[in-house]
mmCIF file of the N, C-alpha and C atoms, coordinates in Angstrom:
data_MODEL
# 
_entry.id   MODEL 
# 
loop_
_atom_site.group_PDB 
_atom_site.id 
_atom_site.type_symbol 
_atom_site.label_atom_id 
_atom_site.label_alt_id 
_atom_site.label_comp_id 
_atom_site.label_asym_id 
_atom_site.label_entity_id 
_atom_site.label_seq_id 
_atom_site.pdbx_PDB_ins_code 
_atom_site.Cartn_x 
_atom_site.Cartn_y 
_atom_site.Cartn_z 
_atom_site.occupancy 
_atom_site.B_iso_or_equiv 
_atom_site.pdbx_formal_charge 
_atom_site.auth_seq_id 
_atom_site.auth_comp_id 
_atom_site.auth_asym_id 
_atom_site.auth_atom_id 
_atom_site.pdbx_PDB_model_num 
ATOM 1   N N  . MET A 1 1  ? 84.526 -68.004 113.891 1.00 0.00 ? 1  MET A N  1 
ATOM 2   C CA . MET A 1 1  ? 83.190 -67.527 113.641 1.00 0.00 ? 1  MET A CA 1 
ATOM 3   C C  . MET A 1 1  ? 82.263 -68.055 114.727 1.00 0.00 ? 1  MET A C  1 
ATOM 4   N N  . LEU A 1 2  ? 81.486 -67.163 115.279 1.00 0.00 ? 2  LEU A N  1 
ATOM 5   C CA . LEU A 1 2  ? 80.527 -67.523 116.317 1.00 0.00 ? 2  LEU A CA 1 
ATOM 6   C C  . LEU A 1 2  ? 79.150 -67.678 115.696 1.00 0.00 ? 2  LEU A C  1 
ATOM 7   N N  . ILE A 1 3  ? 78.527 -68.786 115.975 1.00 0.00 ? 3  ILE A N  1 
ATOM 8   C CA . ILE A 1 3  ? 77.171 -69.026 115.491 1.00 0.00 ? 3  ILE A CA 1 
ATOM 9   C C  . ILE A 1 3  ? 76.257 -69.154 116.699 1.00 0.00 ? 3  ILE A C  1 
ATOM 10  N N  . ILE A 1 4  ? 75.278 -68.294 116.767 1.00 0.00 ? 4  ILE A N  1 
ATOM 11  C CA . ILE A 1 4  ? 74.336 -68.333 117.882 1.00 0.00 ? 4  ILE A CA 1 
ATOM 12  C C  . ILE A 1 4  ? 73.112 -69.117 117.444 1.00 0.00 ? 4  ILE A C  1 
ATOM 13  N N  . LEU A 1 5  ? 72.736 -70.077 118.261 1.00 0.00 ? 5  LEU A N  1 
ATOM 14  C CA . LEU A 1 5  ? 71.581 -70.923 117.977 1.00 0.00 ? 5  LEU A CA 1 
ATOM 15  C C  . LEU A 1 5  ? 70.535 -70.688 119.059 1.00 0.00 ? 5  LEU A C  1 
ATOM 16  N N  . PRO A 1 6  ? 69.727 -69.649 118.900 1.00 0.00 ? 6  PRO A N  1 
ATOM 17  C CA . PRO A 1 6  ? 68.746 -69.333 119.938 1.00 0.00 ? 6  PRO A CA 1 
ATOM 18  C C  . PRO A 1 6  ? 67.627 -70.374 120.015 1.00 0.00 ? 6  PRO A C  1 
ATOM 19  N N  . ASP A 1 7  ? 67.111 -70.528 121.210 1.00 0.00 ? 7  ASP A N  1 
ATOM 20  C CA . ASP A 1 7  ? 65.940 -71.375 121.438 1.00 0.00 ? 7  ASP A CA 1 
ATOM 21  C C  . ASP A 1 7  ? 66.113 -72.802 120.933 1.00 0.00 ? 7  ASP A C  1 
ATOM 22  N N  . MET A 1 8  ? 67.292 -73.362 121.149 1.00 0.00 ? 8  MET A N  1 
ATOM 23  C CA . MET A 1 8  ? 67.516 -74.753 120.738 1.00 0.00 ? 8  MET A CA 1 
ATOM 24  C C  . MET A 1 8  ? 66.612 -75.697 121.514 1.00 0.00 ? 8  MET A C  1 
ATOM 25  N N  . LEU A 1 9  ? 66.379 -75.354 122.767 1.00 0.00 ? 9  LEU A N  1 
ATOM 26  C CA . LEU A 1 9  ? 65.467 -76.131 123.602 1.00 0.00 ? 9  LEU A CA 1 
ATOM 27  C C  . LEU A 1 9  ? 64.387 -75.193 124.119 1.00 0.00 ? 9  LEU A C  1 
ATOM 28  N N  . SER A 1 10 ? 63.220 -75.736 124.309 1.00 0.00 ? 10 SER A N  1 
ATOM 29  C CA . SER A 1 10 ? 62.185 -74.929 124.947 1.00 0.00 ? 10 SER A CA 1 
ATOM 30  C C  . SER A 1 10 ? 62.616 -74.661 126.386 1.00 0.00 ? 10 SER A C  1 
ATOM 31  N N  . ARG A 1 11 ? 62.022 -73.657 127.002 1.00 0.00 ? 11 ARG A N  1 
ATOM 32  C CA . ARG A 1 11 ? 62.363 -73.348 128.387 1.00 0.00 ? 11 ARG A CA 1 
ATOM 33  C C  . ARG A 1 11 ? 62.132 -74.565 129.280 1.00 0.00 ? 11 ARG A C  1 
ATOM 34  N N  . GLN A 1 12 ? 60.993 -75.239 129.090 1.00 0.00 ? 12 GLN A N  1 
ATOM 35  C CA . GLN A 1 12 ? 60.684 -76.392 129.927 1.00 0.00 ? 12 GLN A CA 1 
ATOM 36  C C  . GLN A 1 12 ? 61.657 -77.540 129.686 1.00 0.00 ? 12 GLN A C  1 
ATOM 37  N N  . ALA A 1 13 ? 62.025 -77.777 128.432 1.00 0.00 ? 13 ALA A N  1 
ATOM 38  C CA . ALA A 1 13 ? 62.989 -78.843 128.135 1.00 0.00 ? 13 ALA A CA 1 
ATOM 39  C C  . ALA A 1 13 ? 64.340 -78.540 128.772 1.00 0.00 ? 13 ALA A C  1 
ATOM 40  N N  . ALA A 1 14 ? 64.765 -77.278 128.741 1.00 0.00 ? 14 ALA A N  1 
ATOM 41  C CA . ALA A 1 14 ? 66.028 -76.889 129.358 1.00 0.00 ? 14 ALA A CA 1 
ATOM 42  C C  . ALA A 1 14 ? 65.967 -77.057 130.876 1.00 0.00 ? 14 ALA A C  1 
ATOM 43  N N  . LEU A 1 15 ? 64.853 -76.667 131.480 1.00 0.00 ? 15 LEU A N  1 
ATOM 44  C CA . LEU A 1 15 ? 64.691 -76.823 132.929 1.00 0.00 ? 15 LEU A CA 1 
ATOM 45  C C  . LEU A 1 15 ? 64.688 -78.295 133.327 1.00 0.00 ? 15 LEU A C  1 
ATOM 46  N N  . ASP A 1 16 ? 64.000 -79.119 132.550 1.00 0.00 ? 16 ASP A N  1 
ATOM 47  C CA . ASP A 1 16 ? 63.961 -80.561 132.827 1.00 0.00 ? 16 ASP A CA 1 
ATOM 48  C C  . ASP A 1 16 ? 65.353 -81.180 132.724 1.00 0.00 ? 16 ASP A C  1 
ATOM 49  N N  . LEU A 1 17 ? 66.076 -80.808 131.679 1.00 0.00 ? 17 LEU A N  1 
ATOM 50  C CA . LEU A 1 17 ? 67.422 -81.333 131.480 1.00 0.00 ? 17 LEU A CA 1 
ATOM 51  C C  . LEU A 1 17 ? 68.329 -80.882 132.618 1.00 0.00 ? 17 LEU A C  1 
ATOM 52  N N  . ARG A 1 18 ? 68.231 -79.620 132.998 1.00 0.00 ? 18 ARG A N  1 
ATOM 53  C CA . ARG A 1 18 ? 69.048 -79.104 134.090 1.00 0.00 ? 18 ARG A CA 1 
ATOM 54  C C  . ARG A 1 18 ? 68.757 -79.853 135.389 1.00 0.00 ? 18 ARG A C  1 
ATOM 55  N N  . ALA A 1 19 ? 67.496 -80.086 135.679 1.00 0.00 ? 19 ALA A N  1 
ATOM 56  C CA . ALA A 1 19 ? 67.128 -80.796 136.909 1.00 0.00 ? 19 ALA A CA 1 
ATOM 57  C C  . ALA A 1 19 ? 67.725 -82.204 136.916 1.00 0.00 ? 19 ALA A C  1 
ATOM 58  N N  . ARG A 1 20 ? 67.678 -82.880 135.791 1.00 0.00 ? 20 ARG A N  1 
ATOM 59  C CA . ARG A 1 20 ? 68.253 -84.232 135.704 1.00 0.00 ? 20 ARG A CA 1 
ATOM 60  C C  . ARG A 1 20 ? 69.754 -84.208 135.930 1.00 0.00 ? 20 ARG A C  1 
ATOM 61  N N  . LEU A 1 21 ? 70.407 -83.206 135.333 1.00 0.00 ? 21 LEU A N  1 
ATOM 62  C CA . LEU A 1 21 ? 71.863 -83.124 135.451 1.00 0.00 ? 21 LEU A CA 1 
ATOM 63  C C  . LEU A 1 21 ? 72.301 -82.740 136.857 1.00 0.00 ? 21 LEU A C  1 
ATOM 64  N N  . VAL A 1 22 ? 71.561 -81.844 137.489 1.00 0.00 ? 22 VAL A N  1 
ATOM 65  C CA . VAL A 1 22 ? 71.894 -81.447 138.865 1.00 0.00 ? 22 VAL A CA 1 
ATOM 66  C C  . VAL A 1 22 ? 71.766 -82.634 139.810 1.00 0.00 ? 22 VAL A C  1 
ATOM 67  N N  . ALA A 1 23 ? 70.768 -83.476 139.588 1.00 0.00 ? 23 ALA A N  1 
ATOM 68  C CA . ALA A 1 23 ? 70.524 -84.622 140.466 1.00 0.00 ? 23 ALA A CA 1 
ATOM 69  C C  . ALA A 1 23 ? 71.434 -85.817 140.168 1.00 0.00 ? 23 ALA A C  1 
ATOM 70  N N  . ALA A 1 24 ? 72.138 -85.777 139.053 1.00 0.00 ? 24 ALA A N  1 
ATOM 71  C CA . ALA A 1 24 ? 72.950 -86.922 138.629 1.00 0.00 ? 24 ALA A CA 1 
ATOM 72  C C  . ALA A 1 24 ? 74.202 -87.077 139.490 1.00 0.00 ? 24 ALA A C  1 
ATOM 73  N N  . HIS A 1 25 ? 74.761 -88.263 139.449 1.00 0.00 ? 25 HIS A N  1 
ATOM 74  C CA . HIS A 1 25 ? 76.013 -88.558 140.147 1.00 0.00 ? 25 HIS A CA 1 
ATOM 75  C C  . HIS A 1 25 ? 77.180 -88.172 139.235 1.00 0.00 ? 25 HIS A C  1 
ATOM 76  N N  . TRP A 1 26 ? 77.979 -87.217 139.660 1.00 0.00 ? 26 TRP A N  1 
ATOM 77  C CA . TRP A 1 26 ? 79.129 -86.740 138.898 1.00 0.00 ? 26 TRP A CA 1 
ATOM 78  C C  . TRP A 1 26 ? 80.397 -87.366 139.473 1.00 0.00 ? 26 TRP A C  1 
ATOM 79  N N  . VAL A 1 27 ? 81.386 -87.583 138.606 1.00 0.00 ? 27 VAL A N  1 
ATOM 80  C CA . VAL A 1 27 ? 82.643 -88.201 139.028 1.00 0.00 ? 27 VAL A CA 1 
ATOM 81  C C  . VAL A 1 27 ? 83.823 -87.294 138.696 1.00 0.00 ? 27 VAL A C  1 
ATOM 82  N N  . ASP A 1 28 ? 84.973 -87.618 139.235 1.00 0.00 ? 28 ASP A N  1 
ATOM 83  C CA . ASP A 1 28 ? 86.212 -86.897 138.942 1.00 0.00 ? 28 ASP A CA 1 
ATOM 84  C C  . ASP A 1 28 ? 86.487 -86.976 137.443 1.00 0.00 ? 28 ASP A C  1 
ATOM 85  N N  . GLY A 1 29 ? 86.781 -85.837 136.835 1.00 0.00 ? 29 GLY A N  1 
ATOM 86  C CA . GLY A 1 29 ? 87.040 -85.792 135.402 1.00 0.00 ? 29 GLY A CA 1 
ATOM 87  C C  . GLY A 1 29 ? 88.261 -86.569 134.966 1.00 0.00 ? 29 GLY A C  1 
ATOM 88  N N  . ASN A 1 30 ? 89.117 -86.909 135.897 1.00 0.00 ? 30 ASN A N  1 
ATOM 89  C CA . ASN A 1 30 ? 90.314 -87.660 135.529 1.00 0.00 ? 30 ASN A CA 1 
ATOM 90  C C  . ASN A 1 30 ? 90.028 -89.110 135.151 1.00 0.00 ? 30 ASN A C  1 
ATOM 91  N N  . VAL A 1 31 ? 88.794 -89.550 135.286 1.00 0.00 ? 31 VAL A N  1 
ATOM 92  C CA . VAL A 1 31 ? 88.484 -90.919 134.845 1.00 0.00 ? 31 VAL A CA 1 
ATOM 93  C C  . VAL A 1 31 ? 88.667 -91.061 133.343 1.00 0.00 ? 31 VAL A C  1 
ATOM 94  N N  . THR A 1 32 ? 88.637 -89.947 132.606 1.00 0.00 ? 32 THR A N  1 
ATOM 95  C CA . THR A 1 32 ? 88.825 -90.010 131.153 1.00 0.00 ? 32 THR A CA 1 
ATOM 96  C C  . THR A 1 32 ? 90.073 -89.276 130.687 1.00 0.00 ? 32 THR A C  1 
ATOM 97  N N  . SER A 1 33 ? 90.898 -88.803 131.618 1.00 0.00 ? 33 SER A N  1 
ATOM 98  C CA . SER A 1 33 ? 92.106 -88.083 131.189 1.00 0.00 ? 33 SER A CA 1 
ATOM 99  C C  . SER A 1 33 ? 93.265 -89.047 131.025 1.00 0.00 ? 33 SER A C  1 
ATOM 100 N N  . GLY A 1 34 ? 94.164 -88.648 130.177 1.00 0.00 ? 34 GLY A N  1 
ATOM 101 C CA . GLY A 1 34 ? 95.390 -89.412 130.032 1.00 0.00 ? 34 GLY A CA 1 
ATOM 102 C C  . GLY A 1 34 ? 96.358 -89.035 131.137 1.00 0.00 ? 34 GLY A C  1 
ATOM 103 N N  . GLU A 1 35 ? 97.431 -89.774 131.231 1.00 0.00 ? 35 GLU A N  1 
ATOM 104 C CA . GLU A 1 35 ? 98.411 -89.541 132.287 1.00 0.00 ? 35 GLU A CA 1 
ATOM 105 C C  . GLU A 1 35 ? 98.987 -88.122 132.224 1.00 0.00 ? 35 GLU A C  1 
ATOM 106 N N  . GLY A 1 36 ? 99.219 -87.633 131.025 1.00 0.00 ? 36 GLY A N  1 
ATOM 107 C CA . GLY A 1 36 ? 99.814 -86.315 130.853 1.00 0.00 ? 36 GLY A CA 1 
ATOM 108 C C  . GLY A 1 36 ? 98.905 -85.171 131.251 1.00 0.00 ? 36 GLY A C  1 
ATOM 109 N N  . SER A 1 37 ? 97.604 -85.348 131.111 1.00 0.00 ? 37 SER A N  1 
ATOM 110 C CA . SER A 1 37 ? 96.690 -84.250 131.421 1.00 0.00 ? 37 SER A CA 1 
ATOM 111 C C  . SER A 1 37 ? 96.054 -84.373 132.802 1.00 0.00 ? 37 SER A C  1 
ATOM 112 N N  . ALA A 1 38 ? 96.361 -85.416 133.520 1.00 0.00 ? 38 ALA A N  1 
ATOM 113 C CA . ALA A 1 38 ? 95.732 -85.649 134.825 1.00 0.00 ? 38 ALA A CA 1 
ATOM 114 C C  . ALA A 1 38 ? 95.985 -84.524 135.819 1.00 0.00 ? 38 ALA A C  1 
ATOM 115 N N  . LEU A 1 39 ? 97.152 -83.908 135.761 1.00 0.00 ? 39 LEU A N  1 
ATOM 116 C CA . LEU A 1 39 ? 97.457 -82.832 136.701 1.00 0.00 ? 39 LEU A CA 1 
ATOM 117 C C  . LEU A 1 39 ? 96.747 -81.533 136.324 1.00 0.00 ? 39 LEU A C  1 
ATOM 118 N N  . ALA A 1 40 ? 96.475 -81.350 135.046 1.00 0.00 ? 40 ALA A N  1 
ATOM 119 C CA . ALA A 1 40 ? 95.852 -80.107 134.583 1.00 0.00 ? 40 ALA A CA 1 
ATOM 120 C C  . ALA A 1 40 ? 94.329 -80.188 134.581 1.00 0.00 ? 40 ALA A C  1 
ATOM 121 N N  . LYS A 1 41 ? 93.789 -81.373 134.518 1.00 0.00 ? 41 LYS A N  1 
ATOM 122 C CA . LYS A 1 41 ? 92.341 -81.535 134.402 1.00 0.00 ? 41 LYS A CA 1 
ATOM 123 C C  . LYS A 1 41 ? 91.715 -81.548 135.794 1.00 0.00 ? 41 LYS A C  1 
ATOM 124 N N  . VAL A 1 42 ? 90.955 -80.520 136.080 1.00 0.00 ? 42 VAL A N  1 
ATOM 125 C CA . VAL A 1 42 ? 90.305 -80.405 137.382 1.00 0.00 ? 42 VAL A CA 1 
ATOM 126 C C  . VAL A 1 42 ? 88.821 -80.128 137.127 1.00 0.00 ? 42 VAL A C  1 
ATOM 127 N N  . ASN A 1 43 ? 88.043 -81.162 137.010 1.00 0.00 ? 43 ASN A N  1 
ATOM 128 C CA . ASN A 1 43 ? 86.620 -81.003 136.743 1.00 0.00 ? 43 ASN A CA 1 
ATOM 129 C C  . ASN A 1 43 ? 85.837 -82.210 137.226 1.00 0.00 ? 43 ASN A C  1 
ATOM 130 N N  . ARG A 1 44 ? 84.540 -82.082 137.190 1.00 0.00 ? 44 ARG A N  1 
ATOM 131 C CA . ARG A 1 44 ? 83.631 -83.181 137.480 1.00 0.00 ? 44 ARG A CA 1 
ATOM 132 C C  . ARG A 1 44 ? 82.888 -83.454 136.169 1.00 0.00 ? 44 ARG A C  1 
ATOM 133 N N  . GLN A 1 45 ? 82.494 -84.680 135.951 1.00 0.00 ? 45 GLN A N  1 
ATOM 134 C CA . GLN A 1 45 ? 81.762 -85.030 134.742 1.00 0.00 ? 45 GLN A CA 1 
ATOM 135 C C  . GLN A 1 45 ? 80.846 -86.209 135.017 1.00 0.00 ? 45 GLN A C  1 
ATOM 136 N N  . LEU A 1 46 ? 79.882 -86.365 134.151 1.00 0.00 ? 46 LEU A N  1 
ATOM 137 C CA . LEU A 1 46 ? 79.014 -87.525 134.251 1.00 0.00 ? 46 LEU A CA 1 
ATOM 138 C C  . LEU A 1 46 ? 79.751 -88.735 133.710 1.00 0.00 ? 46 LEU A C  1 
ATOM 139 N N  . PRO A 1 47 ? 79.553 -89.888 134.309 1.00 0.00 ? 47 PRO A N  1 
ATOM 140 C CA . PRO A 1 47 ? 80.136 -91.102 133.731 1.00 0.00 ? 47 PRO A CA 1 
ATOM 141 C C  . PRO A 1 47 ? 79.610 -91.294 132.309 1.00 0.00 ? 47 PRO A C  1 
ATOM 142 N N  . GLU A 1 48 ? 80.472 -91.719 131.411 1.00 0.00 ? 48 GLU A N  1 
ATOM 143 C CA . GLU A 1 48 ? 80.097 -91.848 130.004 1.00 0.00 ? 48 GLU A CA 1 
ATOM 144 C C  . GLU A 1 48 ? 78.925 -92.790 129.782 1.00 0.00 ? 48 GLU A C  1 
ATOM 145 N N  . ASP A 1 49 ? 78.779 -93.801 130.631 1.00 0.00 ? 49 ASP A N  1 
ATOM 146 C CA . ASP A 1 49 ? 77.726 -94.792 130.438 1.00 0.00 ? 49 ASP A CA 1 
ATOM 147 C C  . ASP A 1 49 ? 76.510 -94.569 131.350 1.00 0.00 ? 49 ASP A C  1 
ATOM 148 N N  . ALA A 1 50 ? 76.469 -93.429 132.034 1.00 0.00 ? 50 ALA A N  1 
ATOM 149 C CA . ALA A 1 50 ? 75.351 -93.155 132.943 1.00 0.00 ? 50 ALA A CA 1 
ATOM 150 C C  . ALA A 1 50 ? 74.070 -92.867 132.163 1.00 0.00 ? 50 ALA A C  1 
ATOM 151 N N  . GLN A 1 51 ? 72.956 -93.244 132.739 1.00 0.00 ? 51 GLN A N  1 
ATOM 152 C CA . GLN A 1 51 ? 71.655 -93.026 132.122 1.00 0.00 ? 51 GLN A CA 1 
ATOM 153 C C  . GLN A 1 51 ? 71.421 -91.532 131.857 1.00 0.00 ? 51 GLN A C  1 
ATOM 154 N N  . GLU A 1 52 ? 71.830 -90.681 132.795 1.00 0.00 ? 52 GLU A N  1 
ATOM 155 C CA . GLU A 1 52 ? 71.655 -89.239 132.634 1.00 0.00 ? 52 GLU A CA 1 
ATOM 156 C C  . GLU A 1 52 ? 72.489 -88.709 131.473 1.00 0.00 ? 52 GLU A C  1 
ATOM 157 N N  . THR A 1 53 ? 73.693 -89.264 131.293 1.00 0.00 ? 53 THR A N  1 
ATOM 158 C CA . THR A 1 53 ? 74.558 -88.851 130.188 1.00 0.00 ? 53 THR A CA 1 
ATOM 159 C C  . THR A 1 53 ? 73.877 -89.158 128.862 1.00 0.00 ? 53 THR A C  1 
ATOM 160 N N  . CYS A 1 54 ? 73.373 -90.370 128.727 1.00 0.00 ? 54 CYS A N  1 
ATOM 161 C CA . CYS A 1 54 ? 72.713 -90.779 127.481 1.00 0.00 ? 54 CYS A CA 1 
ATOM 162 C C  . CYS A 1 54 ? 71.481 -89.931 127.213 1.00 0.00 ? 54 CYS A C  1 
ATOM 163 N N  . ALA A 1 55 ? 70.701 -89.653 128.240 1.00 0.00 ? 55 ALA A N  1 
ATOM 164 C CA . ALA A 1 55 ? 69.493 -88.842 128.075 1.00 0.00 ? 55 ALA A CA 1 
ATOM 165 C C  . ALA A 1 55 ? 69.847 -87.430 127.643 1.00 0.00 ? 55 ALA A C  1 
ATOM 166 N N  . ALA A 1 56 ? 70.862 -86.834 128.268 1.00 0.00 ? 56 ALA A N  1 
ATOM 167 C CA . ALA A 1 56 ? 71.278 -85.474 127.907 1.00 0.00 ? 56 ALA A CA 1 
ATOM 168 C C  . ALA A 1 56 ? 71.814 -85.437 126.481 1.00 0.00 ? 56 ALA A C  1 
ATOM 169 N N  . GLN A 1 57 ? 72.597 -86.425 126.112 1.00 0.00 ? 57 GLN A N  1 
ATOM 170 C CA . GLN A 1 57 ? 73.120 -86.488 124.749 1.00 0.00 ? 57 GLN A CA 1 
ATOM 171 C C  . GLN A 1 57 ? 71.989 -86.563 123.728 1.00 0.00 ? 57 GLN A C  1 
ATOM 172 N N  . GLN A 1 58 ? 70.974 -87.369 124.019 1.00 0.00 ? 58 GLN A N  1 
ATOM 173 C CA . GLN A 1 58 ? 69.856 -87.516 123.096 1.00 0.00 ? 58 GLN A CA 1 
ATOM 174 C C  . GLN A 1 58 ? 69.096 -86.202 122.925 1.00 0.00 ? 58 GLN A C  1 
ATOM 175 N N  . VAL A 1 59 ? 68.889 -85.490 124.025 1.00 0.00 ? 59 VAL A N  1 
ATOM 176 C CA . VAL A 1 59 ? 68.171 -84.211 123.967 1.00 0.00 ? 59 VAL A CA 1 
ATOM 177 C C  . VAL A 1 59 ? 68.950 -83.208 123.123 1.00 0.00 ? 59 VAL A C  1 
ATOM 178 N N  . VAL A 1 60 ? 70.252 -83.087 123.395 1.00 0.00 ? 60 VAL A N  1 
ATOM 179 C CA . VAL A 1 60 ? 71.075 -82.114 122.673 1.00 0.00 ? 60 VAL A CA 1 
ATOM 180 C C  . VAL A 1 60 ? 71.223 -82.517 121.203 1.00 0.00 ? 60 VAL A C  1 
ATOM 181 N N  . MET A 1 61 ? 71.456 -83.786 120.947 1.00 0.00 ? 61 MET A N  1 
ATOM 182 C CA . MET A 1 61 ? 71.605 -84.246 119.558 1.00 0.00 ? 61 MET A CA 1 
ATOM 183 C C  . MET A 1 61 ? 70.327 -84.019 118.753 1.00 0.00 ? 61 MET A C  1 
ATOM 184 N N  . ALA A 1 62 ? 69.174 -84.285 119.348 1.00 0.00 ? 62 ALA A N  1 
ATOM 185 C CA . ALA A 1 62 ? 67.902 -84.064 118.654 1.00 0.00 ? 62 ALA A CA 1 
ATOM 186 C C  . ALA A 1 62 ? 67.713 -82.580 118.341 1.00 0.00 ? 62 ALA A C  1 
ATOM 187 N N  . ALA A 1 63 ? 68.072 -81.723 119.292 1.00 0.00 ? 63 ALA A N  1 
ATOM 188 C CA . ALA A 1 63 ? 67.938 -80.281 119.067 1.00 0.00 ? 63 ALA A CA 1 
ATOM 189 C C  . ALA A 1 63 ? 68.866 -79.817 117.951 1.00 0.00 ? 63 ALA A C  1 
ATOM 190 N N  . LEU A 1 64 ? 70.090 -80.304 117.927 1.00 0.00 ? 64 LEU A N  1 
ATOM 191 C CA . LEU A 1 64 ? 71.016 -79.932 116.856 1.00 0.00 ? 64 LEU A CA 1 
ATOM 192 C C  . LEU A 1 64 ? 70.536 -80.440 115.505 1.00 0.00 ? 64 LEU A C  1 
ATOM 193 N N  . ALA A 1 65 ? 70.080 -81.679 115.465 1.00 0.00 ? 65 ALA A N  1 
ATOM 194 C CA . ALA A 1 65 ? 69.615 -82.268 114.208 1.00 0.00 ? 65 ALA A CA 1 
ATOM 195 C C  . ALA A 1 65 ? 68.378 -81.567 113.665 1.00 0.00 ? 65 ALA A C  1 
ATOM 196 N N  . ALA A 1 66 ? 67.599 -80.929 114.543 1.00 0.00 ? 66 ALA A N  1 
ATOM 197 C CA . ALA A 1 66 ? 66.377 -80.247 114.117 1.00 0.00 ? 66 ALA A CA 1 
ATOM 198 C C  . ALA A 1 66 ? 66.624 -78.776 113.794 1.00 0.00 ? 66 ALA A C  1 
ATOM 199 N N  . SER A 1 67 ? 67.858 -78.339 113.885 1.00 0.00 ? 67 SER A N  1 
ATOM 200 C CA . SER A 1 67 ? 68.170 -76.932 113.661 1.00 0.00 ? 67 SER A CA 1 
ATOM 201 C C  . SER A 1 67 ? 68.730 -76.692 112.263 1.00 0.00 ? 67 SER A C  1 
ATOM 202 N N  . PRO A 1 68 ? 67.925 -76.105 111.366 1.00 0.00 ? 68 PRO A N  1 
ATOM 203 C CA . PRO A 1 68 ? 68.439 -75.811 110.026 1.00 0.00 ? 68 PRO A CA 1 
ATOM 204 C C  . PRO A 1 68 ? 69.646 -74.877 110.076 1.00 0.00 ? 68 PRO A C  1 
ATOM 205 N N  . ARG A 1 69 ? 69.651 -73.955 111.022 1.00 0.00 ? 69 ARG A N  1 
ATOM 206 C CA . ARG A 1 69 ? 70.769 -73.019 111.133 1.00 0.00 ? 69 ARG A CA 1 
ATOM 207 C C  . ARG A 1 69 ? 72.062 -73.754 111.484 1.00 0.00 ? 69 ARG A C  1 
ATOM 208 N N  . PHE A 1 70 ? 71.991 -74.674 112.430 1.00 0.00 ? 70 PHE A N  1 
ATOM 209 C CA . PHE A 1 70 ? 73.176 -75.453 112.796 1.00 0.00 ? 70 PHE A CA 1 
ATOM 210 C C  . PHE A 1 70 ? 73.634 -76.296 111.611 1.00 0.00 ? 70 PHE A C  1 
ATOM 211 N N  . LEU A 1 71 ? 72.710 -76.998 110.995 1.00 0.00 ? 71 LEU A N  1 
ATOM 212 C CA . LEU A 1 71 ? 73.068 -77.893 109.898 1.00 0.00 ? 71 LEU A CA 1 
ATOM 213 C C  . LEU A 1 71 ? 73.680 -77.150 108.722 1.00 0.00 ? 71 LEU A C  1 
ATOM 214 N N  . SER A 1 72 ? 73.142 -75.977 108.389 1.00 0.00 ? 72 SER A N  1 
ATOM 215 C CA . SER A 1 72 ? 73.690 -75.240 107.256 1.00 0.00 ? 72 SER A CA 1 
ATOM 216 C C  . SER A 1 72 ? 75.016 -74.572 107.603 1.00 0.00 ? 72 SER A C  1 
ATOM 217 N N  . ALA A 1 73 ? 75.196 -74.173 108.856 1.00 0.00 ? 73 ALA A N  1 
ATOM 218 C CA . ALA A 1 73 ? 76.447 -73.519 109.252 1.00 0.00 ? 73 ALA A CA 1 
ATOM 219 C C  . ALA A 1 73 ? 77.573 -74.527 109.445 1.00 0.00 ? 73 ALA A C  1 
ATOM 220 N N  . ALA A 1 74 ? 77.268 -75.654 110.055 1.00 0.00 ? 74 ALA A N  1 
ATOM 221 C CA . ALA A 1 74 ? 78.305 -76.630 110.381 1.00 0.00 ? 74 ALA A CA 1 
ATOM 222 C C  . ALA A 1 74 ? 78.532 -77.650 109.267 1.00 0.00 ? 74 ALA A C  1 
ATOM 223 N N  . LEU A 1 75 ? 77.517 -77.927 108.471 1.00 0.00 ? 75 LEU A N  1 
ATOM 224 C CA . LEU A 1 75 ? 77.583 -78.952 107.450 1.00 0.00 ? 75 LEU A CA 1 
ATOM 225 C C  . LEU A 1 75 ? 78.189 -80.244 107.982 1.00 0.00 ? 75 LEU A C  1 
ATOM 226 N N  . PRO A 1 76 ? 77.624 -80.752 109.085 1.00 0.00 ? 76 PRO A N  1 
ATOM 227 C CA . PRO A 1 76 ? 78.240 -81.924 109.717 1.00 0.00 ? 76 PRO A CA 1 
ATOM 228 C C  . PRO A 1 76 ? 78.019 -83.205 108.938 1.00 0.00 ? 76 PRO A C  1 
ATOM 229 N N  . HIS A 1 77 ? 79.075 -83.965 108.787 1.00 0.00 ? 77 HIS A N  1 
ATOM 230 C CA . HIS A 1 77 ? 78.963 -85.304 108.228 1.00 0.00 ? 77 HIS A CA 1 
ATOM 231 C C  . HIS A 1 77 ? 78.511 -86.246 109.335 1.00 0.00 ? 77 HIS A C  1 
ATOM 232 N N  . THR A 1 78 ? 79.122 -86.056 110.483 1.00 0.00 ? 78 THR A N  1 
ATOM 233 C CA . THR A 1 78 ? 78.794 -86.848 111.669 1.00 0.00 ? 78 THR A CA 1 
ATOM 234 C C  . THR A 1 78 ? 78.759 -85.899 112.861 1.00 0.00 ? 78 THR A C  1 
ATOM 235 N N  . ILE A 1 79 ? 77.798 -86.089 113.733 1.00 0.00 ? 79 ILE A N  1 
ATOM 236 C CA . ILE A 1 79 ? 77.743 -85.314 114.967 1.00 0.00 ? 79 ILE A CA 1 
ATOM 237 C C  . ILE A 1 79 ? 78.029 -86.272 116.108 1.00 0.00 ? 79 ILE A C  1 
ATOM 238 N N  . PHE A 1 80 ? 79.106 -86.004 116.826 1.00 0.00 ? 80 PHE A N  1 
ATOM 239 C CA . PHE A 1 80 ? 79.460 -86.849 117.952 1.00 0.00 ? 80 PHE A CA 1 
ATOM 240 C C  . PHE A 1 80 ? 78.716 -86.337 119.190 1.00 0.00 ? 80 PHE A C  1 
ATOM 241 N N  . PRO A 1 81 ? 78.246 -87.229 120.029 1.00 0.00 ? 81 PRO A N  1 
ATOM 242 C CA . PRO A 1 81 ? 77.497 -86.791 121.223 1.00 0.00 ? 81 PRO A CA 1 
ATOM 243 C C  . PRO A 1 81 ? 78.323 -85.871 122.100 1.00 0.00 ? 81 PRO A C  1 
ATOM 244 N N  . PRO A 1 82 ? 77.691 -84.837 122.591 1.00 0.00 ? 82 PRO A N  1 
ATOM 245 C CA . PRO A 1 82 ? 78.398 -83.912 123.486 1.00 0.00 ? 82 PRO A CA 1 
ATOM 246 C C  . PRO A 1 82 ? 78.678 -84.552 124.833 1.00 0.00 ? 82 PRO A C  1 
# 
């Protein structure tokens, strides 16, 4: 089932978040892969403890927590940071 959550962020909030993420230092995605998936995983990602990662997680988590549509559709007990 696909659930569309329109306007989770304001246009300005999305632009601000995008600018922060574009300017952030990204690392090889294999820093978090296991030995078995290292050959298949080809991506870049933010370091888990980077300031930009924490800021982006907070923005997305706040938007999800403020969305009645998300909360009623997902019925989350716990929301793990994206």
